[in-house]
C-alpha positions as CSV (number, residue, x, y, z in Angstrom):
1,M,0.0,0.0,0.0
2,W,1.0,3.7,-0.4
3,G,3.3,5.0,2.3
4,E,4.6,1.6,3.4
5,T,8.2,0.5,3.2
6,F,9.8,-2.9,2.7
7,D,10.4,-3.2,6.5
8,D,6.6,-2.9,7.1
9,F,6.0,-5.8,4.7
10,E,8.6,-7.9,6.5
11,N,7.0,-7.2,9.9
12,E,3.6,-8.2,8.7
13,E,5.0,-11.5,7.3
14,C,6.7,-12.2,10.6
15,E,3.6,-11.6,12.6
16,L,1.5,-13.8,10.2
17,A,4.1,-16.6,10.6
18,V,4.0,-16.3,14.4
19,A,0.2,-16.4,14.4
20,K,0.1,-19.5,12.3
21,Q,2.6,-21.2,14.5
22,N,0.6,-20.4,17.6
23,L,-2.6,-21.8,16.1
24,M,-0.9,-25.1,15.2
25,N,0.4,-25.6,18.7
26,E,-1.7,-27.2,21.5
27,P,-3.3,-24.5,23.7
28,A,-1.8,-24.2,27.2
29,R,-4.7,-25.1,29.4
30,A,-2.6,-24.5,32.6
31,D,-3.0,-20.8,32.0
32,F,-6.8,-21.0,32.2
33,T,-8.4,-19.5,35.3
34,F,-12.0,-19.1,36.4
35,P,-13.4,-15.6,36.6
36,K,-12.9,-14.7,40.3
37,L,-15.2,-13.1,42.8
38,P,-14.5,-9.5,43.9
39,L,-11.6,-9.0,46.2
40,G,-12.3,-9.9,49.8
41,I,-14.8,-12.7,49.0
42,Q,-13.5,-16.3,49.2
43,P,-15.1,-18.8,46.8
44,V,-15.7,-21.4,49.5
45,D,-17.3,-18.9,51.8
46,F,-19.5,-17.6,49.0
47,M,-20.8,-21.1,48.2
48,K,-21.5,-21.9,51.8
49,T,-23.4,-18.6,52.2
50,H,-25.6,-18.9,49.1
51,F,-25.9,-22.7,48.5
52,A,-25.6,-24.3,52.0
53,E,-28.4,-25.8,54.1
54,T,-28.8,-22.5,56.0
55,A,-29.4,-20.5,52.8
56,G,-32.9,-20.0,51.2
57,K,-34.5,-22.9,49.5
58,S,-34.4,-21.1,46.1
59,M,-30.6,-20.9,46.3
60,Q,-29.7,-24.4,47.4
61,F,-27.5,-26.2,45.0
62,R,-28.9,-29.7,45.4
63,K,-28.4,-32.2,42.7
64,G,-29.9,-35.5,41.7
65,T,-29.1,-38.1,39.0
66,T,-28.4,-41.8,38.4
67,T,-25.7,-43.0,36.0
68,L,-24.3,-46.6,35.7
69,A,-22.0,-48.6,33.6
70,F,-20.8,-52.2,33.6
71,V,-18.6,-54.5,31.5
72,Y,-19.8,-57.9,30.4
73,E,-18.7,-60.7,28.1
74,P,-20.9,-62.2,25.3
75,A,-22.8,-65.3,26.4
76,T,-23.2,-66.6,22.8
77,P,-21.3,-66.2,19.5
78,N,-24.1,-64.0,18.2
79,D,-23.7,-61.4,21.1
80,K,-21.2,-58.5,20.9
81,G,-20.4,-57.9,24.6
82,G,-18.7,-54.7,25.7
83,I,-20.0,-51.9,27.9
84,I,-23.5,-50.8,28.8
85,V,-23.9,-47.2,29.9
86,A,-27.3,-46.1,31.2
87,V,-28.4,-42.8,32.6
88,D,-31.6,-40.9,33.5
89,S,-32.4,-37.4,32.1
90,R,-33.6,-35.3,34.9
91,A,-31.8,-32.1,36.0
92,S,-32.9,-30.7,39.4
93,S,-32.1,-27.6,41.2
94,G,-33.3,-28.0,44.8
95,E,-37.0,-28.8,44.8
96,Y,-37.3,-27.5,41.2
97,I,-37.0,-29.8,38.1
98,S,-35.1,-27.6,35.7
99,S,-35.1,-30.1,32.8
100,K,-36.5,-33.5,31.9
101,S,-34.4,-34.2,28.8
102,V,-30.7,-33.8,29.6
103,M,-28.3,-36.1,27.8
104,K,-25.9,-37.3,30.4
105,I,-23.8,-39.5,28.1
106,L,-21.3,-37.2,26.4
107,D,-19.0,-38.3,23.6
108,I,-15.2,-38.2,24.1
109,G,-14.2,-40.4,21.1
110,D,-15.4,-42.9,18.6
111,R,-15.7,-45.6,21.2
112,M,-15.5,-43.6,24.4
113,V,-18.0,-41.7,26.5
114,A,-18.2,-39.9,29.8
115,T,-21.2,-39.6,32.0
116,M,-22.2,-36.6,34.0
117,A,-23.4,-36.4,37.6
118,G,-23.2,-33.3,39.8
119,G,-23.2,-29.8,38.5
120,A,-24.3,-29.9,34.8
121,A,-22.2,-26.9,33.8
122,D,-19.1,-28.3,35.5
123,C,-19.5,-31.8,33.9
124,Q,-20.2,-30.4,30.4
125,F,-17.3,-27.9,30.4
126,W,-14.7,-30.3,31.7
127,T,-15.9,-33.2,29.5
128,R,-15.5,-30.9,26.4
129,T,-12.0,-30.0,27.6
130,V,-11.1,-33.7,27.8
131,A,-12.6,-34.4,24.4
132,K,-10.6,-31.6,22.9
133,Y,-7.4,-33.0,24.5
134,C,-8.2,-36.5,23.1
135,T,-8.7,-35.2,19.6
136,L,-5.5,-33.2,19.7
137,Y,-3.7,-36.3,21.0
138,E,-5.0,-38.5,18.1
139,L,-4.0,-35.8,15.5
140,R,-0.6,-35.5,17.0
141,E,0.2,-39.2,17.7
142,K,-1.7,-40.7,14.8
143,T,-3.3,-43.2,17.1
144,S,-6.4,-43.4,19.4
145,I,-5.9,-42.5,23.0
146,T,-6.6,-45.2,25.6
147,V,-9.4,-44.9,28.2
148,S,-6.9,-45.0,31.0
149,A,-5.0,-42.0,29.6
150,A,-8.1,-40.0,29.0
151,S,-9.4,-40.6,32.5
152,K,-6.0,-39.8,34.0
153,Y,-6.0,-36.5,32.2
154,F,-9.5,-35.8,33.4
155,A,-8.5,-36.6,37.0
156,N,-5.4,-34.4,36.8
157,V,-7.4,-31.4,35.6
158,L,-10.0,-31.8,38.3
159,Y,-7.3,-32.3,41.0
160,G,-5.8,-28.9,40.0
161,Y,-9.2,-27.2,41.0
162,R,-10.0,-29.2,44.1
163,G,-11.5,-27.2,46.9
164,Q,-12.8,-24.5,44.4
165,G,-16.4,-25.6,44.5
166,L,-16.5,-27.9,41.5
167,S,-19.1,-30.7,41.6
168,V,-18.2,-33.6,39.2
169,G,-18.9,-37.3,39.4
170,S,-18.2,-38.9,36.1
171,M,-17.4,-42.3,34.5
172,V,-15.1,-42.5,31.5
173,A,-16.1,-45.7,29.7
174,G,-14.8,-47.0,26.4
175,Y,-13.2,-49.7,24.3
176,D,-9.5,-49.5,23.3
177,K,-6.6,-51.9,22.5
178,K,-6.7,-53.2,26.1
179,G,-10.4,-54.0,25.9
180,P,-13.4,-52.5,27.7
181,Q,-12.6,-50.3,30.6
182,I,-14.5,-48.1,33.0
183,F,-12.9,-45.4,35.2
184,K,-14.7,-43.4,37.9
185,V,-13.5,-39.8,38.3
186,D,-14.7,-37.1,40.7
187,S,-14.0,-33.4,41.4
188,E,-11.5,-34.2,44.1
189,G,-9.2,-35.9,41.5
190,D,-9.9,-39.4,42.7
191,R,-9.8,-42.1,40.0
192,C,-10.4,-45.8,40.1
193,Q,-11.1,-48.6,37.7
194,L,-14.3,-50.7,38.1
195,K,-16.2,-53.4,36.2
196,V,-19.6,-52.3,37.7
197,C,-20.1,-48.7,38.7
198,S,-22.9,-46.3,39.5
199,V,-22.7,-42.6,40.4
200,G,-25.4,-40.2,41.6
201,S,-28.0,-39.7,44.2
202,G,-29.8,-42.8,43.0
203,S,-26.7,-45.0,42.7
204,L,-27.5,-47.0,45.8
205,N,-30.8,-48.1,44.3
206,A,-29.1,-48.9,41.0
207,Y,-26.5,-51.0,42.9
208,G,-29.3,-53.0,44.5
209,I,-30.4,-54.1,41.1
210,L,-26.9,-54.6,39.7
211,D,-25.7,-56.7,42.7
212,N,-28.6,-59.1,42.3
213,H,-28.8,-59.5,38.5
214,Y,-25.4,-58.7,37.1
215,K,-23.4,-61.6,35.6
216,P,-20.0,-61.5,33.9
217,K,-21.4,-63.2,30.9
218,M,-24.8,-62.1,29.4
219,T,-26.5,-61.8,26.1
220,D,-26.8,-58.3,24.6
221,E,-30.6,-58.2,25.4
222,E,-30.1,-59.2,29.0
223,A,-27.4,-56.6,29.5
224,R,-29.5,-53.8,28.0
225,N,-32.6,-54.8,30.0
226,L,-30.4,-54.8,33.2
227,G,-29.3,-51.2,32.5
228,L,-32.9,-50.2,31.9
229,R,-34.2,-52.0,35.0
230,A,-31.6,-50.4,37.3
231,I,-32.3,-46.9,36.1
232,M,-36.0,-47.4,36.3
233,H,-35.9,-48.6,39.9
234,A,-33.6,-45.7,40.8
235,T,-35.9,-43.1,39.3
236,Y,-38.8,-44.5,41.4
237,R,-36.8,-44.5,44.7
238,D,-34.9,-41.2,44.2
239,S,-36.7,-37.9,43.7
240,G,-33.7,-36.4,42.0
241,S,-33.8,-38.9,39.1
242,G,-36.4,-39.3,36.4
243,G,-37.4,-38.5,32.9
244,V,-36.2,-41.1,30.3
245,C,-33.5,-43.7,30.3
246,N,-30.8,-43.1,27.7
247,L,-28.6,-46.2,27.0
248,C,-25.4,-46.5,25.1
249,H,-23.8,-49.9,24.1
250,I,-20.1,-49.7,23.3
251,T,-18.9,-52.8,21.4
252,P,-15.4,-53.7,20.1
253,T,-16.3,-52.2,16.7
254,E,-18.9,-49.4,17.3
255,K,-20.9,-47.3,19.7
256,I,-24.6,-47.8,19.6
257,R,-27.0,-45.3,21.1
258,L,-30.5,-46.7,21.7
259,P,-33.7,-44.7,21.6
260,P,-34.7,-43.1,25.0
261,M,-37.2,-45.2,27.1
262,D,-39.8,-43.5,29.3
263,V,-39.2,-44.8,32.9
264,S,-43.0,-44.7,33.5
265,K,-43.6,-47.2,30.7
266,L,-40.7,-49.3,31.9
267,W,-42.3,-49.6,35.3
268,Y,-45.4,-51.1,33.8
269,E,-43.5,-53.4,31.5
270,F,-41.3,-54.8,34.3
271,S,-44.2,-55.1,36.7
272,E,-46.2,-57.1,34.1
273,E,-43.2,-59.3,33.5
274,L,-43.0,-60.1,37.2
275,G,-46.7,-60.5,37.6
276,R,-46.9,-57.8,40.2
277,D,-49.9,-55.5,40.7
278,I,-49.2,-51.7,40.5
279,A,-51.7,-51.0,43.3
280,Y,-53.1,-53.1,46.2
281,N,-56.6,-54.4,45.5
282,P,-58.3,-55.7,48.7
283,V,-60.0,-59.0,48.5
284,E,-63.7,-58.7,49.0
């Protein structure tokens, strides 16, 4: 352009080259910080003041959900085996049901998912961060990341923010070169590998069904029905869980998402299967 010298063109080319190089590099997530409260207000004290039991009911940060996952082997040659992940779809805020159609099975990779229990915003934000890391890893290394590595990164990130008010209870489940794996990760940075796992306010009810009916070897239909049955019973015993049951079946070759099932209809189906009456009818 008029009025520019050769030095100006050289500076523009240098700046463009530096910008391209920065865009190609992996972003430094260690530099990320949450927007802080005004000076003089501690985050922990703020949460206790506004969301503790002593605060008003409209401000209580109560949560409710039921998520489960388990690994099973195929019982017959026609079955695929793998991992069953089942969740409910209710999002609650104290005594208020804020949503009845939340998808709590979030994609991380082609054959890997993460469940969300706790604060919906916390789970969604950090799961997206893990998914971005896994994608960058695969582009850089030209190979798929393992479930163990993805869950370890997830735990390390959450451990760096422990005590800051995060509320995350997640399961990272997937199929890799080591086979089917499930890792439980929480906001304190704890991480453990399990074959049968349930997280959420309705997890104890789900464990009651899983402990009685889970088998290491099952047909695909039995495994899917077990996931539906456990979520259905949890929604009827836990007020924080409800809506529909979303189920995902991860096999050695694919990830299958089944249509959502209304837990109310499941109650009638399983009651009819057991021959149990819904209500008590006194004998005349």
